[in-house]
N, C-alpha and C positions, 0 to 999 in steps of 0.2 A: 346683424343686418343694419345697414345704415338707413338713417331717417331721410325722408324725402329733401329736407333741407341740406343734409350732408351731401346727398347726390347731387342736388342743384349746385352746391358749392364747388364740388369736383368737376361738374360738367357745365359750368357757367359759360355763357357766350358774351363775347365782347363785340360791340359794334364799333369798328374802326371808322373814324371821320372820313367823310366823302369829299372828293372833288371830281369834277367831270373831265373826262378826256375822251377822245375818240379811240375806238379799238375794234377787235374782231367781234363778229355777232354769234358765232357759235362757240360753245365751250370746247376748250382744248386744255392740255395739261402742260405745266412747265416744270421740267425736272430741274432747270437752273434756279427757279424760284424756290422750289422745295429744298433744294441743297443750300441756298443762301439762308433760308429760315433756320434750318437745322444748325448750320454754322453759327448764326447769331444766338440761337438758343443754348448752344454749348459754350459759347464765349461768356455768356451771362452765368451760367452754372460754374464755369472755372473761376470767374471773378468772385463767386460766393463760396469757393472751396469745395465744390461738388465735382463728381466724375461726369463724364460726357453721357449724353444719351446716346444708345446705339440704334441704328437703323434696324427695323424689323419689318420683313416683307408683308406679314399678315396684318400688322398695324398700318402699313403704308397703303395696302390695298383697301382696307376699310376707310381710312382717311380720304383717299382719292374718290372712292365711290360715294361717299357722303357729301364731299364738296361738289362733285358732278350732279348728284341728286339735288342739292339745294340750288344750284345754278339752274338746272333744268326745269325744276318746279317752282322756282321763285320764292323760297322760303328760307329763314335763317333760325336754326335751332338744332337742338340735339336729337329729337326724335326718339326713337326706341334704341337709345344707346347700348344698353346691356344686350339686347337681342342682336343688334348689329355686330357687336363684338364677338358673340357666340357664333354668329352666322359665318364669320371670317376665321374661325378657329382659334380666337384669342381667349385663353383661359388663364387668368393671372388673379392673385388675391385682391389687388386693387388695380383699377384702371381709372383714367381720367381723360378729359377732353377739353382742348381749347378750340374756339372758333374765332375767325376774324373775316371781315371783308372790307375792301376799300378800292379806290381807284387812284390813279396817279401816284403821287409821293406817299399816300397812305396805304399803297399796296406794297411798299417796299419792305424787305424782310425786316430791317432794323426797326421800321415804324410799327410793324406788327408786334414785334417782340416787346418794344417799349409800351405799347398799349396793354399788352398782357402784364407786364411788370407793375402798371399803374392800377391794376385791378386785384384786390386781395385774393380772390378765388383763382384767377388765372396765375398770379405769381406763386401761390401755393402748388399748383400743379407742375409749373415749370421748375420750381426749386425744391420739390419733394425729393429727399435723399433716396427713398425707396424706389423712385420711378428710374428705371435704367434703360428701358426700351422705348422707342418711339417710331411712329410713322407720320409723316407730314405729307398731306395731299392738297395740291392747290389746282383749282379750275379757273380758267381765264375766259371771259367772254362778256356778254351783256347780262346783267343781274338786276332785277327789279327796275329795268329801264335804263340802267347806267352802263354805257358802252366801255370797254376796256376794264371791266371789274375783274378783281382776283378775289375769290373765295378760298379760305384756308381753313383746313381741319388738322388739328395735331392730336393724335391719339396716343396716350401713355399707358405703359404697363409696368407693373412691379410689385413691391410689397410695400 
């Protein structure tokens, strides 16, 4: 069993720097943003000699639901991560989660992935050789009073 510190390290959240721009007021999803983030993640993994993360529908559903929940309720955190994974039918020896949010340039895929790389815990999740599956969910809307915000969850599974 993992200690709370180990779980926190695997499930650490990163606060992506903010800039204010105008945008939509209700949460929506951006498949294009999710795809760009996954592509940027896999570019980093390839540059580090790792195989690509493969899309997983259950992880994607869990990630999208979590991003939407954070946007709707105005919080930023992992919450009941293990329970959420089980609720979406994700059963893997090891799971992890990276979070980010930002507006403007700070919500771009490359900026999000660079912020994760700058954080030891997020970097560890992104570059963990045993993580092979991922779901990326992004919600776009007004978050904690910031219009045009993107809230991102990346859920990982593997060994």
